[in-house]
N, C-alpha and C positions, 0 to 999 in steps of 0.2 A: 854647683854651677859649672858651666863649661869653662875650663881653665884657660882657654885661648881667648876669651873675651877681653876687650881692652876699652878704655875710655868710656865713651857714651854707651856702648853696648852693656858694659858692666854696671854703669850708673843706672841704666834703665831697669835692669833686673832688681838691683838693690832698692831702688826707689819704689818700683811697682809692688814688690813683695812686702815692703815695710820692715825688712829684716832689722832686728835690734842688735844682733851679734854676728860677726863674720869670723870664721875660723879658716886660716889660710896657711900655705907653706911659705917658705922664705921668699921665693921669687915673686909672690903675689902680695905679701904683706905691705910692701912700700906702695904698690899701686893702689890698693884699697885705702890706705891711710891718706894718700894724696887726694883721692876722690872725696874722702870724708872731709879733709881740711878745706877743700875748695868750696864746700857748701852744697846744699841741695840734698843732703843725706842725713837730715836731722834725726831720723829714726834709728840710725846706727849708733849704738851707745858704746860699743867696744869692739876691738879687733884682737883676736887671740892667735898666737902662733900654734901650729899643729904639732911641731916636733921641738925637742929641747935644743937650746943653743941658737934660737932665732928670735928676733924681736926683743922687746923690753919686758914682756910679761911671762909668767910661768906658763909653759905650754900645756895644751890639753892632755898630751900623753903623760907628762910628769904628774899632773894632778890626778889622772886616773890611776897611776901606779903608786901614789903616795898612801901607804897604809895608815899613816898617822891622821889622815883627814877622815873625820867622821862622815859616814854616808848620811845625807840629808833625807828626812822622811818625804814621801811623795807629797807634792804640793797640792795635787788635785787628782780626783779620779778621772780615768780616761775611758771614754765610751767608744764603741766601734764606729759611731757616726762622727767622731771628732776628726778634724783635719790632721793628717799625718805628714803630708808633703805637698808643696807646690811643685808640680812636675812641668817645667817649662817646655813648650813645644819648640821645634827648631826654627820656626818662623820662616818657612819657605816662601810664603806669599805676603806676609805682613810681619809686624812686630811680634816677638814671642808672646805667647799667652800662657798663664800659669794654670794648668789643670789641677783642680783641687781633689786630691786623692785622700780618702778616709782610711782609717786603720782597717775597717772591714773590707773595703775594696781591695787593698793590697794583700790582705790575707787570702781572699778569694783568688786573686791572681797567682799567689804562691802555690795554692792547692792545684789550680789548673795546670801550672807549669810542671809540677812534680809528676802529676798523672800523665799528661800528654807526652812529656819528653823522657819518661822513664828515669828520672833523676834518682841517684842513689848515693848514700854517704861514702861509698867506696870508689866513686868514679875518678878521683884525682883530677878535677877539672882545671883547665887553664882558661882564664878570661883575659883576652888580649884587646880589650876595648876600654875606653875611659868609663869610669863609673857614673858620670853624669848621664850617660846613655841609658835610657830606661830599660832596655833589654839586658844590658850588662848587670845593672843593679837589681832589677826586680824579676827577671826570668831566670837568672843564674846565680848571682852572688848570694842574695838573701834566701832563696829557696835552698841552695846548697848549704848555707850556714845552718839553716833550721834542721838539716839532715845530719849535721856534724861532719861535713866533708872537709878535707884539707885542700885549700884552694890556692892556686898560683895566679898571680896578677902580673900583667905587663901594662905599662902606661900607654903604649901605642903598639899597633899591629906591625911590628918589624918582622918580615917573613923569615929571614935567616934565623933570628932569635926564636921565633915560634917553633920552627922545625928542630932547632937544637934542644929546646926545652922539652918538646914531646919525646925526643929520643932519650935524653939524659935523665928526665924525671918520670919517665913512664906514664905520661899523661893519658888518661882514658876518655876524656870528654873535652871537646874544643868547639867554641862558638866564634864564628867570624862572619862579617858581612860578605855578600857575593863580590863586592869590589876588592876584597882581600883574597877570597878563594880563587878568583880569576888569575891574578898574577902568581899566586902560590902554585896553581896547577901547571904553570910553565917554569917554575923556579929551578935553576940547575942543582940546588942542594937536595932535591927530591931523589936524585940518583944515588946519594951517599948516606942519607939519613934513614934510620930504622923507625918506622911509624907503626910497628906491629902492636904496640900497646893501645893504640887509639881505637876505641870501640864505638864511640858516639861522636858524630860531627853535626853541628847545627848551623844553619845559615838563615839569614833574614836581614831586615832593614832595607833591602832593595830586591829586585828580581834577579834570580840566578839564571844565566843563559843555559838552556837545556844541553847544548853541546859541551859546555864546561862541566856540568854535573855528570854527564855520561862518561866523560874522560876520567873524572875522579873516581866514580863508582867502579869503572872497569879496572883501574889501577889498584884500588884498595877495596877488594870485595868484602873484607872483614869489618869494614866500617859501616855502621848504620847511620844513614843521613836523615835528618829531620828538617823540614822546611817550616820555619816559624814566620807567621804573618800577623800583623796587628798595627797598633798605633798608641802613642803615649796616653791618650785620653782613656784607654782601657787597661793601662798598667804595665805592659802593652800587649800581651799575648792574646790573640783572638782565634786563630786557626793553626793547625799543625798537620802536615803530611808526614806520616810515620814511615820508617824504613821499608816495611813490607808492602807499602802502597805505592812506592816509587816506580816499580816496573810498569804498572798499568796506567799511571797518571803522572809522569815525570814533570809535567808543566804545571801541575796543580799545587795549591798551597794547603790542600787538605780540607778537613772539616772542623767546625767549631769545637773549642776546648770545653772542659767540664762546665764552667760557669758562664758560658757565652751562648746566647740565642741570636741567630742571624737571619736576616731576610734580604732579598734583592728586589729593589724597586726601580721601575722604569722612570724615564723623565716625566711621564704623564702621571706619576704617582700611583701606579698599579703594581701589584706583585708580578715580577717577571716570570715567564715560563722557563722551563729547563732549556738551557742553551741561549737564552735571550739576555743580552747585555743590560746591566743596570747598576745602580749604586748599592753597595752592601751597607746595611745598617744593623746596629747592634742594640740588644737589650740585655743588661748584665749586672750582676752584683759587683763586677769589677769596674764599672764605668765611673768616670769622674762625677763629682757633685756639680761641677760647672767651672767656668773660667773666672779666676780671681779678679775682682773689680771690673768685670766685663759682662754685665747682665744682657746686653743686646746680642753679643756674640754667643753667649750661652743659649739664649732663646733660638738663635738661628741654627745652632748645632744639633738641636733635637726636633724630631717630628713625632708627635703622639707618644712620647716616652722612648723613642728609638734614637740612638745616636747616629748622626749622618756622617759617614766616614770620608766621603770624597773620593773613594776608590771605586773604579768601574770594574765589574767582575761578571763572570757567567757562572751559573751553578748547574751541574748536571743532574741526571735522574737520581744518582746515589747521594746527592747532597754535598758533593765535592766542589770546592770553589777554585776557579782559575782567574787570576788577576789579568784584566785587559791592560789597564794602566791607571795611574792617577788621573782623575778626570781633568785636572788642570794641565796635565802633560800631553793629553791627546791633541794631535795636530790637525788643524782645520786647513786643508790644502785644496783650494778651488771649490770649497763648499762640501768636500768629502772628508770624513774623519779617518785618521790613520793612527793606529796604536804604535808608539815607538818601539815597544818590546818586540813586536812581530818583525819589524825591519832589523832590529839589533840581532835577534836570533838568526835571521837569514845571513847577515854579514859575518857572524861568528862561525859560520860554516867554512869560511875561507881560512886555510891553515896559517896564513901570514898574520892573522889578527891576534893581538894581545888583549886589547880592550876596545870597546866602541860605545858611543852614546849617540842616540838620535834625538834631535830636538826640532822644534818648529821656529823658523826665523822669519820676522816680519817681511812681507813681500807685497808690493803694490798689485801685482797680477794675481798671485795665488793666495792671498791673505797670509798664509804661512808656507814657507818653502821647507820641505823635508830636508834636513841637514844631518849628515853623519860626520861625527868627529872621531877619528881613528888613531889608536896607538898601535904601531906595528911591533912584532916580535923583533928582538935584536938580530940585525943582519938581514931582515926580510925586506923585500921591495914589492910595491904594489901601486898601481895607478888609480886615480879616481874613476877613469873609464872602466877599468877592470871590475871595480866594486859595483858600479852601476849596471854593468852587463850581467853580473852574477845575480843581483837583486831582480833585474828585469826577467831573468830566466825562471825565477821562482815565484814572484809576486805580481800583483796587478800593477799596471804602468804608473798609476798615481802614487804608489808607495815607493817608487824608485827615487833615491836622493837626488835632488836638484843641485845640491852642493855637497862636496866631500872635502873635509879638511883633515890634514894629518898633523898630529900633535905629539910632543914628547911625553906628555902625561895628561891625565884628566884631573880636574880640580875636585878635591874631597875635603870634608871636614875631619876633625880628629877621630871620629867614629868610623871613618872609611866610607861615609855616605857620599855618593856622587852628587855634585852641586850643578844640576842641570840649569838652575836659574842663572848661575854665573856663565855657563856656556852660551845661553841665549843672549844675555846682556852684552857679552864681549862681541858676539857676531852681529847683533843689532846695531852696534856702533859703526860697523863697516858697511860698505855698499853691497848690494845683493850680487848674485851671479854664482857661477860654478868655479870652484877652486880645485 
């Protein structure tokens, strides 16, 4: 589970899952015990410490290393269709839902990841994302373990430490979210760190600005970049853009991986033509069995056996997918739809920009006002009018931000994922207008 959860958030997951045993490190043991003692978690029978020297019980690690303890015989046969994990979604629009992943679905996901990402046991990978994140766990950690790789872990994506580890431990494979690659591409330590060992770099979990990707590829031509796209309900890897495909299609997220079949459907329920926007839907051995205890949501998630992703994409003649945006993130301004990614990529062309997020803010006149929230590079200066003038020179007038805010940082969760919902909520509390 997400280790940052507190109070009602944690209680919800424990209650919804019906968990009987909780294993936690020292800093969370007391919190879990308090929730249990407060009632409402009758299913939780015990709480075990993860490491020695914490809590009142023998730790999981001590038990695992105790050679005097006889190994118990398997209590039951395990079938591929049996539930292996409840993989909780991030809950961007509602309470988190537990995607039911079977053993067979996860094994299919591991095979797809190994093939599409050229994973090898000699890669010396560094995983700098929390392991509750489905990509960190199921695209990298467990596939690499199955290959016998020696894996380095970081609890959080600290850029300075990432660069130090790549140099000192000769890391060969590194996965980061674009929200980490963006500040990394501007980090002062790049001038002093040797990244010559890094041969594979993967990015995913959000959309990578094309300008940032070009900057990284120009600076490190020896690195093969892989764009990973998907979602938790499929384990999560769905499509990959391989290194040799980046020159021709730098904005694409590639083609479906081995165990994924994909189609693009229009709002009218018809197959989209090449270049026509629509929702990408999946049919796969990797797909979840459904949402735990949520039959209505499960039924809504599928159409004729195809999982409905909620992602708006276009597919070209070669079968390559390009994400337009999350359908829920598309901005309706004056009755015209605007994809935030297009405006973000345009703003990233300005050299003063460190990070930018574009969201739609409630507006009486426009329905939603296109709003840009910008973090500037250290020492840089830029005005809202300069931003608008740049966008106006590149894009249609209705895509020009009606509001431009400057911020010290953008809100993210522990995986580095940008929290656009929080940006919208904060600005919807204030009056409209241009800042």
